[in-house]
C-alpha positions in Angstrom: 156.6 99.5 139.2 155.6 96.1 140.4 157.3 96.6 143.7 155.6 100.0 144.2 152.2 98.3 143.7 153.1 95.5 146.1 154.2 97.9 148.8 151.2 100.2 148.4 148.8 97.3 148.3 150.3 95.9 151.5 150.0 99.2 153.2 146.4 99.7 152.2 145.5 96.2 153.4 147.1 96.9 156.8 145.2 100.2 157.0 141.9 98.6 156.1 142.5 95.8 158.6 143.2 98.3 161.4 140.0 100.1 160.6 137.9 97.0 160.3 139.2 95.1 163.3 138.1 96.1 166.8 141.4 95.1 168.3 144.6 96.8 168.0 146.8 93.8 167.6 148.9 93.9 164.5 148.4 91.4 161.8 151.1 89.4 160.1 152.6 90.9 157.1 151.9 89.1 153.9 154.8 87.2 152.4 156.4 88.9 149.5 156.8 85.7 147.5 154.4 85.3 144.7 151.5 82.9 145.1 149.4 81.0 142.6 146.2 82.6 143.8 145.0 85.6 142.1 145.8 89.0 143.6 143.4 91.8 143.9 144.3 95.1 142.4 143.0 98.4 143.6 141.5 100.8 141.1 143.5 103.8 140.0 142.5 106.9 138.2 141.4 106.2 134.6 140.6 102.5 135.2 137.2 100.9 135.1 136.0 98.4 137.7 134.4 95.2 136.3 132.6 93.0 138.8 131.7 89.4 137.9 128.6 88.0 139.5 128.4 84.5 140.6 126.9 82.3 137.8 124.9 80.3 140.3 122.2 83.0 140.8 121.8 83.5 137.1 121.5 79.8 136.4 118.8 79.4 139.0 116.9 82.4 137.7 117.1 81.3 134.1 116.1 77.7 134.9 112.9 78.8 136.6 111.6 82.0 134.9 109.0 83.8 136.9 105.5 84.7 135.5 106.7 88.3 134.8 109.6 86.9 132.8 107.2 84.6 130.8 104.9 87.5 130.2 107.7 89.7 129.0 109.0 86.9 126.7 105.5 86.4 125.2 105.1 90.2 124.7 108.5 90.3 123.0 107.5 87.4 120.8 104.3 89.1 119.8 106.2 92.3 119.0 108.6 90.3 116.8 105.7 88.7 115.0 104.1 92.1 114.4 107.4 93.5 113.1 107.7 90.5 110.8 104.2 91.1 109.4 105.0 94.7 108.9 108.2 93.9 107.1 106.4 91.3 104.9 103.6 93.9 104.1 106.2 96.5 103.3 108.0 94.0 101.0 104.7 93.3 99.3 103.9 97.0 98.8 107.4 97.5 97.5 107.0 94.7 94.9 103.6 96.2 93.8 105.2 99.6 93.5 108.0 98.2 91.4 105.5 96.5 89.2 103.5 99.7 88.7 106.7 101.6 88.1 107.7 99.1 85.4 104.2 99.4 83.8 104.4 103.2 83.8 107.9 103.1 82.3 106.6 100.8 79.5 103.6 103.1 78.9 106.0 106.1 78.8 108.2 104.3 76.2 105.2 103.4 74.1 104.0 107.0 74.3 107.4 108.3 73.2 107.5 106.0 70.2 104.0 107.0 69.3 104.9 110.7 69.6 107.9 110.2 67.4 105.8 108.5 64.7 103.1 111.2 64.9 105.7 113.9 64.6 107.1 112.1 61.5 103.6 111.9 60.0 103.0 115.5 60.8 106.2 116.6 59.0 105.2 114.5 56.0 101.7 116.1 55.9 103.2 119.5 56.3 105.5 118.9 53.4 102.6 117.7 51.3 100.6 120.8 52.3 103.5 123.0 51.3 103.8 121.2 48.0 100.1 121.6 47.3 100.2 125.3 48.3 103.1 125.8 45.9 101.1 124.0 43.1 98.0 126.1 43.9 100.0 129.3 43.8 101.6 128.3 40.5 98.1 127.4 39.1 96.7 130.7 40.2 99.6 132.6 38.6 99.0 130.6 35.3 95.3 131.3 35.5 95.9 135.0 36.0 98.3 135.1 33.1 95.8 133.3 30.9 93.1 135.7 32.0 95.3 138.7 30.9 96.0 137.1 27.5 92.4 136.2 26.6 90.2 138.9 24.9 87.3 140.3 26.7 83.9 140.6 25.1 82.7 144.2 24.6 79.1 145.1 25.2 76.2 143.0 26.3 75.9 139.4 25.5 73.3 138.4 23.0 70.1 136.7 23.9 70.1 133.2 22.4 67.1 131.8 20.8 66.2 128.5 22.2 65.1 127.0 19.0 66.0 123.4 18.8 66.9 123.5 15.1 69.3 126.4 15.6 70.9 124.6 18.6 71.3 121.4 16.6 72.6 123.3 13.6 75.2 125.2 15.7 76.2 122.0 17.5 76.7 120.2 14.2 78.4 123.0 12.4 80.7 124.2 15.2 83.2 121.8 16.5 83.5 121.5 20.2 86.1 123.8 21.6 88.1 122.4 24.5 89.9 125.0 26.5 93.1 123.9 28.1 93.2 126.9 30.1 91.8 126.9 33.6 89.0 129.2 34.6 90.1 132.7 35.5 90.6 133.4 39.2 88.0 135.7 40.7 90.1 137.7 43.1 87.1 139.2 44.8 85.8 135.8 45.9 87.7 134.1 48.7 88.7 130.6 48.1 
């Protein structure tokens, strides 16, 4: 493979030399012994050519930048500063948003705790209401039973004389009657 490259390279050099030179005299063939200087290779299919520029031109250009280069550098510096300010501002907004989020989460947790406590109080009050309704229902049943058992007066009630002596006499003679029974329920009147 190395020999094929050597031969084809020599033939190509000769052909290029014939085209480039105005005279038709043949040039000496290159010696086939390897030399210490670097040999050029020709590009083949699938290979990429890389050219190295002399560093002298770059060094001269970088040592003395032109006004356009200085303007471009300044413009880029300003652009970097703007981007840094934007980044700092975005970080500040992010920190504020995180603080607000934490505050909202705290408020949400407090609201959930308050809802739980209020639900517990509501259940307790509903239980009390049910107990009171049961007592009320029981009391009404007892009152209705007592009303059925008590005798009802027949006829019209008598007119009472408002004589003080009679009232005092009745009050002294008749002992006070205490009824343990509740008043009868008037079913036609809404409670």
